[in-house]
N, C-alpha and C positions, 0 to 999 in steps of 0.2 A: 785165867790160867798162865794170861801174855808170866805174870809177874814169876810162873816157876819155869819159864821156858827163858826172857830174860839174858839169862845166868850161862847159859848155851850157843850163846852167838856170839863171833868175835868180832862182831860190833853191833851192838846191842842199838835195839830202834829208840827214835827220838822224835816225841809226837809222829809217832806215824808214819817217819823216812829215817830213814837213815841219814846220815852227814861225813864228810870227810875233807879235808881241805887235800889241795893238788899244787903241785910244782909251781905255779904260780898263780899263789897269795888267791885261785882266787877256793866255791868251795864246788863239790859234786853233790846232787841228793839224791837220795834216793827212794822208787816208792814201787807198793801193790794194791790190786783187791780184786777181788772178789768174787763173781756177782752171778746167784744161780737162780736158773726158770722157776719158775713159780714162790721167786721166794725173795731178790729182793727185782725178779719182773717177774713177768705174764705176756705172754705173745699170745693167748687167747684175744688178747684187745688191742697189745701195739705192738707197733709196727717192727720186728727184728732190726729194719736199720734205724731206731729212732732208741732198741733196745742199747746197738753196739755204742751210736754214739755216745748214750748216756754211761760207759759203763769205761769209755774213758774221758771222758768229763771229772765225773768223780775221781778219778784219780788223777787227771792235773789239777785238781784245785790241793792234796797233799803240796802239790808244789808251790803253786802256789802260794799256798800260807809260806809257804818260805825263800817269796819271795825269789826259785832261783827255774829260770829257762826253760822249758822240754826242748831235750837231746833229742833220747835214745830210745824207743820202746822197743818190747814184748807181749807178745799173744800168746796163752795155752789155750785150749781149745779141753773141751770132754764134751761129747756129741755122742745121742744115743745111736747106734749104728742104722738103727730104719729114717732116723730126723732125716729130712729132708734136705738133700741139699742146695737147695737156692733158700731154702731157713736161714743156712749156715754161712751162704755168700751177700743174705740181704745184711747179717750179724758183718760180718767185714768190713761192708759195704762204708756202712754206718759208723764203726770202728776208723775205718781210714779216713772217712771226712771231719770227722773230729779231731782227728792229728792232726789235717793236712792245715788246717784252721788255726791251728797253736801251733804248728810250726815242728811235732812232736815225729820222725821218723823211725818208722815200726820196719825196723830190719828181721825180721826172721820170731821165732816160739816154736808150739808140739801142738801139738794137736792125739786123744787118744779117743776112744771110746769107751761108754759106761751107761752104768743109767742113768741121769742126770745131765741136763743141759747145763752147764756153762764157765763161763771166758774168767780167764785171769788178765789183767792188766800191768806189766812188769813196765815203772817209768825211769825216767833219769834225766835232771835238769844240774843245770849250773849258773849259782846264785855268785853276786860278788863282794859280797860279804855274810860273815859268817852267819850263816840266820840264833836269831833268839830260840828257844824249847821258853815252849806254856811256861816254861815250870821257873823261868827267869823274870815276871811281874811280880811287882812290889805293891804294898799296900801302897791306896793313894790313886795306883795309879788310872786311865782314863779306857774303860768299858766302848766297846766302839765297833757298830758292823756294816759291811763294805752297800749293804742296800736293802728291803722288805722280803719281810718270813715268813714261810709259812705256805707259798704260793704252790713251790714242790708239793707238801702234803695235800695240798684239795686237788692238786691235777686228778695227782696219784690217784686217789681217793671219787672222785668224777670219772678213773675211769678216761683223763686226758693228757695222750703223749706230749711230752716237754723235749724237748732240746736244751737245757741246760748251757750255760755256756761262765768256768770259770770265772772270779776273779782275780786277776795281780792285785798284793799291793805291796809297793817297792818304799815307803816313806821310815819304817822300820817300825818294835813292838815285834812282840810275842804274837803269837795267831795261828789261830786254830781254820778250818770247815766245821762247814757246820752240818755234814751227811748225817751224823748220828741226835742233833737233837743240841737245838742251844745250854739250855740245862744242861745236856748230858755234856755238852764242848768248856764246858762254862769250869765243871769239876774235873779235869783234867786238866785244868793247868796247878790242882791240886792246891791251890792260895788262900782259895777264899771270893768271894765274888757276889757285890748286892748290886741288884739293876731293877729298874723301875717297868711297870707293865706301861703304864704313861706317855714314855717311849722307847719303846720295842716297837720299831714300823710293822706296821701287818703290811703284809699283802693282799691286794684286792680277789676276794672273794678269799681270803682266808679266814682261819679264828685264831682269837689271838690263843687259844693253847697250841693250836695248829703250827703256830708260830715261832711259840719253847720249846713241840716236844716235836715239830713232828716231821726233819729231818728231810732226810733226801735233797740237803742243800748244796747248792757252790760259793753258797757267797759263808765271807769268811769273819770271823769275832775277832776282835787285835784289843791287845790292852798292851796302852803306851806311860808318857810320865805324863805325858800330858795332851789333851782335845787336840784331834789331828783332823786337819782338811781333807773334804770326801765320805768321813764316819757318819754315822751316825751313832753323838754317841749314847748307853740303856745307861751307864753306875759306872761300881767303881769296884777295883779290885780291895781286898779286906782285909787280907792274910789271920783269918780264924780257921780256914780251913772248911768255910762251909757253903752256899748255893745258898743264896734265900730273891727270894720276890714276894716286890711291898714287903717290906721289914720279915716274912718266914719264910721258914726256910724249906725248899723245894727241892724234888729229886726227879726223873723223869727223863725221858729220849732212847734211842733205841740200843740196848746191853745183845752186843754180838754170842757169848757165853750164858745171856737171864737163861 
């Protein structure tokens, strides 16, 4: 579906973000994410404040992958008319707490009535150097991740609320956040990748499968010409368009329109 929409955009999205150069030589990075109740969060067990924090943090992860520091943001809300106003206030409190911690100034937005609760976070950031798209990765480049994976998937499965914290990466390479799962994110690079499960860092309490496909992560996967300090190396870019795990082609992760 996204490929059918891309030609209609004045500035096509690149890696979940739009990027343009400013007059001073810096780059503005723009992104937005939508989160719906019952699909992305469940208020029957997750406090509304934590749901708000997650919405902001997962949106900021797109900026983090492009080494863009947050500047300004907007929030759009759709809510059932009979929803308790205290729930909405708590949701926004969590959004505001996350935004304040990472320097995102929430300057406005919109709200309207609807059948289901949904929140959209739009965020702008500023990068000092031009962000590389995922497609810039080349065969032989090292693939690394910024930290253990699978913890968020395990927590959600156990109904344990969390407040994920985005990981900014500024040392170069092409990067993406792992919100849809590691294997799904590697497929988005579009150039092929080979990883070894023995090297994938698995979070405490999580399974290997959750680390590979769980998603909901703010950790980043980075492809760079050489191994970089601070990353856990898990494989390399192949150039054949396939994503393999221990030599076997694998798919997985979250597809929004599957």
